[in-house]
C-alpha positions as semicolon CSV with decimal commas, in nm:
position;residue;x (nm);y (nm);z (nm)
1;X;-10,123;-0,321;-21,594
2;X;-9,773;-0,183;-21,599
3;X;-9,516;-0,303;-21,847
4;X;-9,178;-0,348;-21,676
5;X;-8,878;-0,155;-21,811
6;X;-8,651;-0,459;-21,829
7;X;-8,502;-0,501;-22,174
8;X;-8,632;-0,846;-22,263
9;X;-8,640;-1,007;-22,612
10;X;-8,793;-1,348;-22,539
11;X;-9,020;-1,270;-22,244
12;X;-9,284;-1,006;-22,174
13;X;-9,300;-0,906;-21,808
14;X;-9,560;-0,692;-21,639
15;X;-9,730;-0,641;-21,302
16;X;-10,105;-0,574;-21,291
17;X;-10,312;-0,359;-21,059
18;X;-10,365;-0,648;-20,819
19;X;-9,993;-0,705;-20,779
20;X;-9,977;-1,018;-20,994
21;X;-9,662;-1,048;-21,201
22;X;-9,708;-1,198;-21,552
23;X;-9,413;-1,352;-21,733
24;X;-9,510;-1,440;-22,094
25;X;-9,261;-1,654;-22,288
26;X;-9,267;-1,556;-22,652
27;X;-8,928;-1,636;-22,801
28;X;-8,822;-1,382;-23,060
29;X;-8,811;-1,506;-23,425
30;X;-8,923;-1,864;-23,332
31;X;-9,250;-2,044;-23,396
32;X;-9,217;-2,238;-23,068
33;X;-9,065;-2,165;-22,723
34;X;-8,744;-2,355;-22,640
35;X;-8,523;-2,291;-22,338
36;X;-8,202;-2,160;-22,486
37;X;-7,927;-1,950;-22,325
38;X;-8,095;-1,608;-22,367
39;X;-8,451;-1,712;-22,258
40;X;-8,308;-1,879;-21,948
41;X;-8,094;-1,567;-21,864
42;X;-8,399;-1,346;-21,906
43;X;-8,609;-1,578;-21,684
44;X;-8,333;-1,553;-21,420
45;X;-8,371;-1,176;-21,433
46;X;-8,752;-1,204;-21,398
47;X;-8,714;-1,438;-21,098
48;X;-8,468;-1,194;-20,934
49;X;-8,713;-0,909;-20,996
50;X;-9,006;-1,100;-20,842
51;X;-8,792;-1,196;-20,543
52;X;-8,721;-0,831;-20,472
53;X;-9,084;-0,724;-20,529
54;X;-9,205;-1,005;-20,311
55;X;-8,976;-0,890;-20,024
56;X;-9,109;-0,535;-20,075
57;X;-9,470;-0,669;-20,063
58;X;-9,541;-0,510;-20,408
59;X;-9,597;-0,845;-20,585
60;X;-9,837;-1,107;-20,455
61;X;-9,769;-1,380;-20,710
62;X;-9,617;-1,478;-21,045
63;X;-9,786;-1,643;-21,342
64;X;-9,577;-1,803;-21,618
65;X;-9,750;-1,840;-21,954
66;X;-9,667;-1,879;-22,326
67;X;-9,721;-1,615;-22,594
68;X;-9,723;-1,885;-22,865
69;X;-10,053;-2,008;-23,001
70;X;-9,990;-2,386;-22,992
71;X;-9,696;-2,453;-22,761
72;X;-9,598;-2,377;-22,406
73;X;-9,236;-2,490;-22,401
74;X;-9,098;-2,766;-22,625
75;X;-8,803;-2,828;-22,401
76;X;-8,441;-2,711;-22,404
77;X;-8,301;-2,576;-22,727
78;X;-8,116;-2,883;-22,859
79;X;-7,938;-2,666;-23,119
80;X;-7,726;-2,534;-22,833
81;X;-7,635;-2,885;-22,711
82;X;-7,353;-2,900;-22,968
83;X;-7,172;-2,622;-22,782
84;X;-7,092;-2,866;-22,499
85;X;-6,799;-3,108;-22,561
86;X;-6,690;-3,194;-22,204
87;X;-6,870;-3,318;-21,899
88;X;-6,745;-3,020;-21,700
89;X;-6,900;-2,776;-21,948
90;X;-7,234;-2,951;-21,911
91;X;-7,212;-2,935;-21,529
92;X;-7,126;-2,565;-21,539
93;X;-7,422;-2,505;-21,773
94;X;-7,667;-2,687;-21,542
95;X;-7,563;-2,522;-21,214
96;X;-7,728;-2,180;-21,266
97;X;-8,043;-2,327;-21,428
98;X;-8,101;-2,562;-21,140
99;X;-8,024;-2,279;-20,898
100;X;-8,290;-2,063;-21,068
101;X;-8,553;-2,345;-21,049
102;X;-8,477;-2,380;-20,676
103;X;-8,536;-2,001;-20,634
104;X;-8,871;-2,033;-20,815
105;X;-8,964;-2,317;-20,580
106;X;-8,863;-2,107;-20,273
107;X;-9,041;-1,784;-20,377
108;X;-9,257;-1,666;-20,084
109;X;-9,549;-1,578;-20,321
110;X;-9,744;-1,833;-20,528
111;X;-9,604;-1,922;-20,866
112;X;-9,859;-2,054;-21,116
113;X;-9,788;-2,209;-21,453
114;X;-10,068;-2,160;-21,705
115;X;-10,023;-2,412;-21,986
116;X;-10,169;-2,445;-22,331
117;X;-10,004;-2,668;-22,592
118;X;-9,696;-2,888;-22,571
119;X;-9,503;-2,869;-22,242
120;X;-9,218;-3,123;-22,250
121;X;-8,864;-3,177;-22,133
122;X;-8,724;-2,860;-21,980
123;X;-9,072;-2,706;-22,004
124;X;-9,215;-2,978;-21,774
125;X;-8,915;-2,940;-21,542
126;X;-8,987;-2,565;-21,516
127;X;-9,356;-2,603;-21,430
128;X;-9,266;-2,879;-21,171
129;X;-9,067;-2,607;-20,987
130;X;-9,382;-2,383;-20,983
131;X;-9,627;-2,412;-20,698
132;X;-9,949;-2,477;-20,901
133;X;-10,014;-2,592;-21,258
134;X;-10,324;-2,512;-21,462
135;X;-10,367;-2,640;-21,827
136;X;-10,623;-2,645;-22,102
137;X;-10,816;-2,967;-22,185
138;X;-10,721;-2,915;-22,548
139;X;-10,596;-3,232;-22,724
140;X;-10,280;-3,040;-22,822
141;X;-10,193;-2,986;-22,459
142;X;-9,948;-3,256;-22,361
143;X;-9,674;-3,302;-22,100
144;X;-9,385;-3,549;-22,095
145;X;-9,016;-3,616;-22,073
146;X;-8,889;-3,708;-22,425
147;X;-8,519;-3,680;-22,326
148;X;-8,452;-4,055;-22,346
149;X;-8,508;-4,030;-22,718
150;X;-8,213;-3,796;-22,735
151;X;-7,988;-4,027;-22,533
152;X;-8,020;-3,836;-22,208
153;X;-8,269;-3,801;-21,922
154;X;-8,410;-3,489;-21,749
155;X;-8,119;-3,271;-21,634
156;X;-8,298;-2,967;-21,478
157;X;-8,368;-3,173;-21,162
158;X;-8,681;-3,311;-21,324
159;X;-8,598;-3,664;-21,199
160;X;-8,638;-3,575;-20,832
161;X;-8,921;-3,322;-20,879
162;X;-9,133;-3,557;-21,087
163;X;-9,088;-3,839;-20,835
164;X;-9,187;-3,602;-20,556
165;X;-9,494;-3,483;-20,747
166;X;-9,641;-3,804;-20,891
167;X;-9,450;-4,082;-20,719
168;X;-9,173;-4,306;-20,857
169;X;-9,391;-4,537;-21,060
170;X;-9,556;-4,277;-21,281
171;X;-9,249;-4,051;-21,295
172;X;-9,000;-4,323;-21,388
173;X;-9,238;-4,478;-21,643
174;X;-9,277;-4,141;-21,821
175;X;-8,904;-4,068;-21,818
176;X;-8,811;-4,418;-21,940
177;X;-9,062;-4,430;-22,229
178;X;-9,038;-4,063;-22,339
179;X;-9,408;-4,051;-22,428
180;X;-9,639;-3,744;-22,416
181;X;-9,941;-3,747;-22,183
182;X;-10,274;-3,577;-22,258
183;X;-10,390;-3,313;-22,012
184;X;-10,663;-3,527;-21,855
185;X;-10,425;-3,815;-21,786
186;X;-10,159;-3,575;-21,665
187;X;-10,396;-3,433;-21,407
188;X;-10,502;-3,780;-21,295
189;X;-10,128;-3,869;-21,242
190;X;-10,059;-3,542;-21,059
191;X;-9,845;-3,360;-21,309
192;X;-10,121;-3,097;-21,343
193;X;-10,348;-2,956;-21,075
194;X;-10,640;-2,797;-21,262
195;X;-10,788;-2,806;-21,614
196;X;-10,982;-2,532;-21,796
197;X;-11,184;-2,554;-22,115
198;X;-11,003;-2,309;-22,337
199;X;-10,693;-2,088;-22,362
200;X;-10,914;-1,785;-22,296
201;X;-10,986;-1,914;-21,945
202;X;-10,624;-1,950;-21,847
203;X;-10,557;-1,595;-21,730
204;X;-10,861;-1,582;-21,510
205;X;-10,795;-1,923;-21,360
206;X;-10,427;-1,833;-21,294
207;X;-10,529;-1,500;-21,128
208;X;-10,769;-1,682;-20,903
209;X;-10,502;-1,938;-20,809
210;X;-10,258;-1,665;-20,709
211;X;-10,520;-1,471;-20,509
212;X;-10,623;-1,791;-20,326
213;X;-10,260;-1,889;-20,273
214;X;-10,318;-2,240;-20,416
215;X;-10,048;-2,502;-20,377
216;X;-10,009;-2,837;-20,551
217;X;-10,039;-3,151;-20,345
218;X;-9,736;-3,378;-20,395
219;X;-9,754;-3,761;-20,411
220;X;-9,885;-3,926;-20,100
221;X;-9,720;-4,172;-19,865
222;X;-9,864;-4,478;-20,048
223;X;-9,695;-4,377;-20,378
224;X;-9,378;-4,260;-20,211
225;X;-9,343;-4,597;-20,026
226;X;-9,174;-4,723;-20,339
227;X;-8,880;-4,486;-20,279
228;X;-8,794;-4,667;-19,961
229;X;-8,563;-4,970;-19,947
230;X;-8,603;-5,262;-20,028
231;X;-8,916;-5,163;-20,237
232;X;-8,702;-4,923;-20,439
233;X;-8,450;-5,198;-20,524
234;X;-8,725;-5,435;-20,639
235;X;-8,881;-5,165;-20,850
236;X;-8,551;-5,076;-21,011
237;X;-8,487;-5,447;-21,087
238;X;-8,822;-5,473;-21,255
239;X;-8,777;-5,158;-21,458
240;X;-8,434;-5,274;-21,569
241;X;-8,572;-5,607;-21,690
242;X;-8,854;-5,433;-21,880
243;X;-8,619;-5,177;-22,040
244;X;-8,374;-5,454;-22,143
245;X;-8,654;-5,609;-22,350
246;X;-8,667;-5,294;-22,566
247;X;-8,308;-5,168;-22,572
248;X;-7,949;-5,277;-22,497
249;X;-7,750;-5,080;-22,242
250;X;-7,446;-5,053;-22,471
251;X;-7,670;-4,904;-22,747
252;X;-7,896;-4,681;-22,533
253;X;-7,731;-4,620;-22,193
254;X;-7,963;-4,336;-22,082
255;X;-8,261;-4,531;-21,946
256;X;-8,032;-4,771;-21,759
257;X;-7,840;-4,479;-21,610
258;X;-8,169;-4,327;-21,495
259;X;-8,268;-4,653;-21,327
260;X;-7,927;-4,671;-21,158
261;X;-7,971;-4,314;-21,029
262;X;-8,314;-4,392;-20,892
263;X;-8,198;-4,714;-20,730
264;X;-7,902;-4,546;-20,563
265;X;-8,043;-4,202;-20,472
266;X;-8,426;-4,226;-20,497
267;X;-8,463;-4,246;-20,119
268;X;-8,326;-3,893;-20,077
269;X;-8,454;-3,649;-20,341
270;X;-8,212;-3,373;-20,250
271;X;-7,921;-3,616;-20,296
272;X;-8,085;-3,729;-20,619
273;X;-8,075;-3,373;-20,758
274;X;-7,699;-3,350;-20,703
275;X;-7,639;-3,698;-20,845
276;X;-7,859;-3,627;-21,143
277;X;-7,618;-3,368;-21,278
278;X;-7,316;-3,598;-21,246
279;X;-7,496;-3,888;-21,418
280;X;-7,642;-3,657;-21,684
281;X;-7,320;-3,494;-21,800
282;X;-7,149;-3,802;-21,956
283;X;-7,469;-3,894;-22,140
284;X;-7,493;-3,544;-22,289
285;X;-7,146;-3,561;-22,450
286;X;-7,173;-3,923;-22,561
287;X;-7,167;-4,038;-22,926
288;X;-7,509;-4,198;-22,867
289;X;-7,668;-3,869;-22,766
290;X;-7,498;-3,683;-23,051
291;X;-7,630;-3,934;-23,302
292;X;-7,982;-3,933;-23,159
293;X;-7,983;-3,554;-23,169
294;X;-7,877;-3,593;-23,529
295;X;-8,181;-3,820;-23,583
296;X;-8,401;-3,544;-23,441
297;X;-8,252;-3,297;-23,688
298;X;-8,317;-3,550;-23,969
299;X;-8,688;-3,557;-23,879
300;X;-8,690;-3,180;-23,928
301;X;-8,511;-3,224;-24,262
302;X;-8,775;-3,473;-24,377
303;X;-9,056;-3,241;-24,270
304;X;-8,884;-2,975;-24,475
305;X;-8,936;-3,187;-24,789
306;X;-9,295;-3,054;-24,781
307;X;-9,322;-2,697;-24,906
308;X;-9,422;-2,416;-24,663
309;X;-9,725;-2,205;-24,744
310;X;-9,881;-2,437;-24,998
311;X;-10,245;-2,335;-25,040
312;X;-10,355;-2,684;-25,148
313;X;-10,493;-2,868;-24,840
314;X;-10,609;-3,236;-24,876
315;X;-10,923;-3,336;-24,690
316;X;-11,071;-3,617;-24,901
317;X;-10,879;-3,935;-25,004
318;X;-10,977;-4,217;-25,227
319;X;-10,783;-4,548;-25,191
320;X;-10,818;-4,825;-25,447
321;X;-10,744;-5,171;-25,310
322;X;-10,868;-5,285;-24,964
323;X;-10,590;-5,535;-24,896
324;X;-10,374;-5,492;-24,587
325;X;-10,172;-5,213;-24,736
326;X;-10,462;-5,020;-24,895
327;X;-10,688;-5,053;-24,585
328;X;-10,404;-4,939;-24,357
329;X;-10,332;-4,636;-24,581
330;X;-10,708;-4,547;-24,563
331;X;-10,699;-4,593;-24,186
332;X;-10,405;-4,355;-24,120
333;X;-10,572;-4,089;-24,342
334;X;-10,890;-4,121;-24,138
335;X;-10,688;-4,105;-23,811
336;X;-10,541;-3,777;-23,941
337;X;-10,891;-3,632;-23,971
338;X;-10,956;-3,690;-24,341
339;X;-11,261;-3,845;-24,508
340;X;-11,168;-4,158;-24,707
341;X;-11,351;-4,365;-24,960
342;X;-11,210;-4,721;-24,999
343;X;-11,271;-4,913;-25,320
344;X;-11,226;-5,283;-25,397
345;X;-11,397;-5,520;-25,641
346;X;-11,421;-5,787;-25,369
347;X;-11,703;-5,699;-25,127
348;X;-11,572;-5,932;-24,853
349;X;-11,224;-5,787;-24,878
350;X;-11,372;-5,435;-24,858
351;X;-11,568;-5,515;-24,545
352;X;-11,264;-5,690;-24,391
353;X;-11,035;-5,392;-24,474
354;X;-11,269;-5,145;-24,309
355;X;-11,321;-5,360;-24,001
356;X;-10,947;-5,404;-23,958
357;X;-10,905;-5,031;-23,880
358;X;-11,094;-5,063;-23,552
359;X;-10,770;-5,130;-23,362
360;X;-10,601;-4,817;-23,504
361;X;-10,903;-4,598;-23,422
362;X;-10,912;-4,749;-23,070
363;X;-10,551;-4,650;-23,009
364;X;-10,583;-4,308;-23,171
365;X;-10,912;-4,187;-23,029
366;X;-10,991;-4,202;-22,658
367;X;-11,363;-4,128;-22,651
368;X;-11,658;-4,321;-22,794
369;X;-11,770;-4,016;-22,990
370;X;-11,428;-3,968;-23,157
371;X;-11,407;-4,333;-23,250
372;X;-11,760;-4,327;-23,395
373;X;-11,677;-4,012;-23,600
374;X;-11,362;-4,185;-23,735
375;X;-11,566;-4,486;-23,847
376;X;-11,814;-4,263;-24,034
377;X;-11,519;-4,098;-24,224
378;X;-11,412;-4,439;-24,365
379;X;-11,661;-4,511;-24,640
380;X;-11,702;-4,830;-24,844
381;X;-11,707;-4,729;-25,210
382;X;-11,707;-5,039;-25,437
383;X;-11,812;-4,832;-25,745
384;X;-11,550;-4,563;-25,702
385;X;-11,793;-4,268;-25,662
386;X;-11,542;-4,086;-25,436
387;X;-11,287;-4,052;-25,715
388;X;-11,436;-3,733;-25,856
389;X;-11,439;-3,553;-25,520
390;X;-11,105;-3,675;-25,384
391;X;-10,807;-3,445;-25,331
392;X;-10,575;-3,751;-25,330
393;X;-10,626;-4,085;-25,514
394;X;-10,391;-4,369;-25,410
395;X;-10,369;-4,705;-25,592
396;X;-10,275;-5,000;-25,382
397;X;-10,365;-5,301;-25,599
398;X;-10,169;-5,600;-25,737
399;X;-9,816;-5,539;-25,875
400;X;-9,908;-5,598;-26,240
401;X;-9,806;-5,337;-26,490
402;X;-10,089;-5,399;-26,736
403;X;-10,356;-5,366;-26,468
404;X;-10,205;-5,050;-26,324
405;X;-10,173;-4,895;-26,672
406;X;-10,536;-4,956;-26,747
407;X;-10,646;-4,821;-26,411
408;X;-10,452;-4,490;-26,435
409;X;-10,550;-4,425;-26,794
410;X;-10,913;-4,452;-26,674
411;X;-10,855;-4,252;-26,351
412;X;-10,715;-3,945;-26,517
413;X;-11,049;-3,901;-26,702
414;X;-11,241;-3,893;-26,373
415;X;-11,031;-3,694;-26,123
416;X;-11,091;-3,330;-26,051
417;X;-10,833;-3,058;-26,140
418;X;-10,561;-3,027;-25,883
419;X;-10,615;-3,381;-25,735
420;X;-10,304;-3,586;-25,666
421;X;-10,284;-3,916;-25,853
422;X;-10,054;-4,166;-25,679
423;X;-9,943;-4,529;-25,699
424;X;-9,815;-4,723;-25,401
425;X;-9,605;-4,951;-25,622
426;X;-9,287;-5,088;-25,457
427;X;-9,115;-5,210;-25,769
428;X;-9,263;-5,077;-26,097
429;X;-9,132;-4,767;-26,267
430;X;-9,367;-4,468;-26,284
431;X;-9,257;-4,405;-26,644
432;X;-9,394;-4,746;-26,739
433;X;-9,718;-4,714;-26,540
434;X;-9,794;-4,367;-26,685
435;X;-9,707;-4,455;-27,044
436;X;-10,070;-4,484;-27,166
437;X;-10,178;-4,169;-26,979
438;X;-10,260;-3,849;-27,172
439;X;-10,081;-3,647;-26,901
440;X;-9,811;-3,856;-26,729
441;X;-9,692;-3,553;-26,537
442;X;-9,978;-3,601;-26,291
443;X;-9,862;-3,938;-26,163
444;X;-9,645;-3,965;-25,849
445;X;-9,545;-4,250;-25,628
446;X;-9,647;-4,264;-25,260
447;X;-9,464;-4,571;-25,136
448;X;-9,578;-4,668;-24,785
449;X;-9,407;-4,927;-24,565
450;X;-9,566;-5,208;-24,370
451;X;-9,709;-5,194;-24,110
452;X;-9,838;-4,854;-24,228
453;X;-9,961;-4,724;-23,887
454;X;-9,617;-4,786;-23,729
455;X;-9,379;-4,694;-24,011
456;X;-9,311;-4,318;-24,013
457;X;-9,167;-4,284;-24,365
458;X;-9,338;-4,247;-24,705
459;X;-9,131;-4,227;-25,022
460;X;-9,263;-3,961;-25,258
461;X;-9,149;-4,081;-25,598
462;X;-9,078;-3,834;-25,878
463;X;-9,098;-3,994;-26,227
464;X;-8,906;-3,863;-26,523
465;X;-9,220;-3,684;-26,644
466;X;-9,373;-3,594;-26,309
467;X;-9,464;-3,232;-26,247
468;X;-9,277;-3,066;-25,960
469;X;-9,607;-2,925;-25,833
470;X;-9,743;-3,280;-25,797
471;X;-9,436;-3,385;-25,604
472;X;-9,478;-3,091;-25,365
473;X;-9,845;-3,171;-25,309
474;X;-9,751;-3,534;-25,249
475;X;-9,500;-3,436;-24,982
476;X;-9,758;-3,197;-24,828
477;X;-10,011;-3,479;-24,812
478;X;-9,761;-3,710;-24,636
479;X;-9,699;-3,448;-24,358
480;X;-10,072;-3,396;-24,335
481;X;-10,113;-3,765;-24,230
482;X;-9,831;-3,728;-23,971
483;X;-9,568;-3,912;-24,171
484;X;-9,225;-3,806;-24,299
485;X;-9,194;-3,752;-24,677
486;X;-8,876;-3,854;-24,859
487;X;-8,864;-3,739;-25,221
488;X;-8,684;-3,998;-25,440
489;X;-8,597;-4,058;-25,799
490;X;-8,793;-4,318;-25,998
491;X;-8,533;-4,600;-25,992
492;X;-8,601;-4,971;-25,916
493;X;-8,664;-5,004;-25,541
494;X;-8,654;-4,624;-25,494
495;X;-8,418;-4,562;-25,199
496;X;-8,520;-4,794;-24,913
497;X;-8,574;-5,122;-25,099
498;X;-8,278;-5,049;-25,325
499;X;-8,046;-5,023;-25,024
500;X;-8,218;-5,294;-24,811
501;X;-8,218;-5,567;-25,076
502;X;-7,833;-5,617;-25,106
503;X;-7,813;-5,632;-24,724
504;X;-8,083;-5,908;-24,706
505;X;-7,945;-6,107;-24,997
506;X;-7,584;-6,091;-24,865
507;X;-7,719;-6,242;-24,544
508;X;-7,901;-6,513;-24,740
509;X;-7,580;-6,594;-24,924
510;X;-7,415;-6,652;-24,591
511;X;-7,696;-6,887;-24,507
512;X;-7,640;-7,076;-24,835
513;X;-7,273;-7,122;-24,731
514;X;-7,373;-7,278;-24,405
515;X;-7,377;-6,987;-24,159
516;X;-7,626;-7,011;-23,870
517;X;-7,937;-6,800;-23,927
518;X;-7,973;-6,733;-23,550
519;X;-7,618;-6,607;-23,536
520;X;-7,670;-6,383;-23,839
521;X;-7,983;-6,228;-23,694
522;X;-7,836;-6,184;-23,346
523;X;-7,529;-6,010;-23,495
524;X;-7,756;-5,763;-23,680
525;X;-7,940;-5,689;-23,353
526;X;-7,612;-5,655;-23,168
527;X;-7,516;-5,394;-23,430
528;X;-7,844;-5,213;-23,351
529;X;-8,089;-5,326;-23,615
530;X;-8,451;-5,383;-23,490
531;X;-8,449;-5,737;-23,632
532;X;-8,203;-5,957;-23,825
533;X;-8,208;-5,984;-24,205
534;X;-8,330;-6,345;-24,212
535;X;-8,617;-6,274;-23,970
536;X;-8,692;-5,961;-24,175
537;X;-8,716;-6,163;-24,500
538;X;-8,961;-6,400;-24,330
539;X;-9,162;-6,104;-24,194
540;X;-9,184;-5,930;-24,534
541;X;-9,276;-6,253;-24,705
542;X;-9,034;-6,460;-24,904
543;X;-9,245;-6,434;-25,221
544;X;-9,224;-6,054;-25,190
545;X;-8,844;-6,078;-25,141
546;X;-8,805;-6,294;-25,449
547;X;-9,019;-6,059;-25,656
548;X;-8,829;-5,744;-25,543
549;X;-8,500;-5,925;-25,604
550;X;-8,606;-5,999;-25,959
551;X;-8,700;-5,632;-26,019
552;X;-8,364;-5,522;-25,874
553;X;-8,163;-5,783;-26,073
554;X;-8,067;-5,984;-25,763
555;X;-8,074;-6,347;-25,863
556;X;-8,224;-6,607;-25,632
557;X;-8,209;-6,888;-25,884
558;X;-8,136;-7,228;-25,728
559;X;-8,127;-7,075;-25,380
560;X;-8,297;-7,188;-25,058
561;X;-8,518;-6,879;-25,099
562;X;-8,645;-7,007;-25,434
563;X;-8,706;-7,358;-25,295
564;X;-8,901;-7,219;-24,997
565;X;-9,118;-7,002;-25,226
566;X;-9,186;-7,296;-25,457
567;X;-9,296;-7,509;-25,165
568;X;-9,531;-7,243;-25,035
569;X;-9,333;-7,173;-24,721
570;X;-9,340;-6,792;-24,744
571;X;-9,235;-6,697;-24,390
572;X;-9,444;-6,553;-24,109
573;X;-9,769;-6,538;-24,302
574;X;-9,764;-6,916;-24,370
575;X;-9,613;-7,018;-24,037
576;X;-9,278;-7,130;-24,190
577;X;-9,003;-6,988;-24,402
578;X;-8,638;-6,975;-24,294
579;X;-8,785;-7,000;-23,942
580;X;-9,081;-7,186;-23,799
581;X;-9,321;-6,925;-23,661
582;X;-9,537;-6,978;-23,352
583;X;-9,781;-6,720;-23,212
584;X;-9,635;-6,456;-23,449
585;X;-9,272;-6,513;-23,337
586;X;-8,984;-6,703;-23,494
587;X;-8,863;-7,013;-23,304
588;X;-8,499;-6,945;-23,219
589;X;-8,227;-7,193;-23,110
590;X;-8,122;-6,992;-22,800
591;X;-7,757;-7,040;-22,885
592;X;-7,504;-6,806;-22,728
593;X;-7,225;-6,626;-22,916
594;X;-6,932;-6,422;-22,801
595;X;-6,966;-6,043;-22,810
596;X;-6,658;-6,003;-23,022
597;X;-6,769;-6,235;-23,294
598;X;-7,119;-6,076;-23,307
599;X;-6,966;-5,726;-23,332
600;X;-6,742;-5,838;-23,618
601;X;-7,022;-6,018;-23,802
602;X;-7,259;-5,721;-23,746
603;X;-7,022;-5,484;-23,917
604;X;-6,980;-5,725;-24,211
605;X;-7,359;-5,770;-24,248
606;X;-7,431;-5,400;-24,282
607;X;-7,138;-5,335;-24,524
608;X;-7,356;-5,404;-24,836
609;X;-7,618;-5,157;-24,703
610;X;-7,355;-4,894;-24,643
611;X;-7,212;-4,948;-24,995
612;X;-7,552;-4,931;-25,161
613;X;-7,635;-4,617;-24,959
614;X;-7,320;-4,447;-25,099
615;X;-7,409;-4,573;-25,448
616;X;-7,763;-4,433;-25,419
617;X;-7,623;-4,093;-25,306
618;X;-7,380;-4,092;-25,604
619;X;-7,673;-4,171;-25,838
620;X;-7,882;-3,891;-25,701
621;X;-8,164;-4,110;-25,582
622;X;-8,226;-3,853;-25,305
623;X;-8,088;-3,503;-25,269
624;X;-7,807;-3,549;-25,014
625;X;-7,636;-3,782;-24,766
626;X;-7,855;-3,671;-24,467
627;X;-8,167;-3,775;-24,661
628;X;-8,010;-4,113;-24,735
629;X;-7,950;-4,162;-24,360
630;X;-8,301;-4,036;-24,277
631;X;-8,460;-4,272;-24,526
632;X;-8,276;-4,572;-24,384
633;X;-8,337;-4,488;-24,023
634;X;-8,708;-4,419;-24,064
635;X;-8,774;-4,668;-24,345
636;X;-8,579;-4,964;-24,208
637;X;-8,500;-4,889;-23,845
638;X;-8,124;-4,866;-23,917
639;X;-7,959;-4,830;-23,572
640;X;-8,063;-4,473;-23,480
641;X;-7,788;-4,440;-23,222
642;X;-7,534;-4,475;-23,509
643;X;-7,686;-4,182;-23,698
644;X;-7,753;-4,352;-24,029
645;X;-7,542;-4,573;-24,268
646;X;-7,343;-4,288;-24,432
647;X;-7,284;-4,115;-24,097
648;X;-7,175;-4,448;-23,953
649;X;-6,939;-4,499;-24,246
650;X;-6,782;-4,163;-24,184
651;X;-6,743;-4,233;-23,812
652;X;-6,547;-4,552;-23,894
653;X;-6,284;-4,362;-24,093
654;X;-5,957;-4,255;-23,927
655;X;-5,991;-3,894;-23,795
656;X;-5,775;-3,741;-24,077
657;X;-5,964;-3,933;-24,345
658;X;-6,301;-3,838;-24,191
659;X;-6,202;-3,469;-24,181
660;X;-6,083;-3,482;-24,538
661;X;-6,404;-3,661;-24,654
662;X;-6,619;-3,400;-24,475
663;X;-6,425;-3,118;-24,637
664;X;-6,476;-3,271;-24,979
């Protein structure tokens, strides 16, 4: 094999003795491959080289692979997105990239993509321009278009190419949802052509595909029928209705713009390519996309709360308390591959808690063998025998200080050296819980949010006496179970409940004064919240709200909340609270309100949350403003397209004030 003399930093290019060219993407100084300016320019040079060699009959095919161990291409480099401030700049950036992909598609020799690991966004758009696609069956090999989560849609002509390859139904569904597809499902849909058992088999399979001049088969006439009118119009109408159930066009314009593009141009894929660029450019420079890209960066910031290179690796967890919260914590640990012992003094509750995790395992694991293995890793342990072997012990019992104090004083005599000792308390101070302990530095808080499988954030609480090493291990454990850790100070409510409570109680005060609960909740949704504060209170449980309010010094004396709790009407769990609940949903009046009054009310409703966010930052509850925003987005669902409460506050200031505030 001869190494080419081209001066490449992010690619390795060579031609072997059989005339097969190998382009290995191994981006310099990065753990994963992303399509930034330099990698794209180098790939252009490779394509030009292969074109010339193909004309000279010295190259008989090109194979594109990754030099990274776990990823193929994670998409475009979103760090470079910030360089584009006008639509014209975006259009000028896209032209040469799309031109290069057209050249790959037109190469007279076979072009094979050999994929192991994540291949999403621009990576998927690149392999769709190749002639044949081979991937490993590995569970880590996934394809998909996550662009909608960044407020855009595929911009490297992936809209047209995916429709051509798998048909409009599968292509549009993947682009609209932004999910990742396992290799087996991707092959069944048509995104991939061949699967191999391991990364070691990729080179041989790719060589064979080149020598046999294999070509992918695009979607057949039956699938492509839906690109014809009027079927295309009906499909677009249905997709628009389904999308509107999940998002509002004024909040998240990208999926609606994609549907509009398909409806107008989906009958002519060449025209769709040209129209894609024009529709993509305004989305790329929009505030929504900028804020959603900010949210992506906040996820990286949260992951960074866990230390790199920590030798401690948790594999065994013991959870005390098999109620909904404890059982769900145990379930997500098992789903992350850990062995979990679950303890409860009530045998029926223990059995119920374990049985309740069947749904989670069913969603997480796709084969009977994997589901069975997960079930064997969740072990009923009424006597607490797993405590001594556990790397992490999590308490999730009743919120009573005396009971927790007794438990932890006992636990510290039984745990092994190096084990993490954690409480899931939502309202009690760690300093109080750990008071009877011989070594209070071992206790941390791991505050999960309900429902645990869906909520991505876990607050890692540092008490006044807590050891920094224990906090680091707590954050590492949270990332090990695929959640985001947020390190907080030990103050009442930590960050999320501390900030959320004034927002909910200000809304309840409006209710006391006669405001319509439906209007309050609709205004919050119009602002971008996942649900309104009154519905949220009912969902959390009015008894829980009253308890947290008491801890945080928020009086509910003489209020409607107090009367409802006293009468046993606790919200969703009892079928009635502020709302009457039927089939798990609140009964709404269906009243209509003007957009202007909802917008005004929405801004007023979130004002207490914004104020408390600023106060929490000033008090040092978390390290910086970005972490406040991250906590509220991932802990409460604060409108992601607004970038977080403090970022939103800054965006509402006049330009000169905002600039001055940023400088300060």
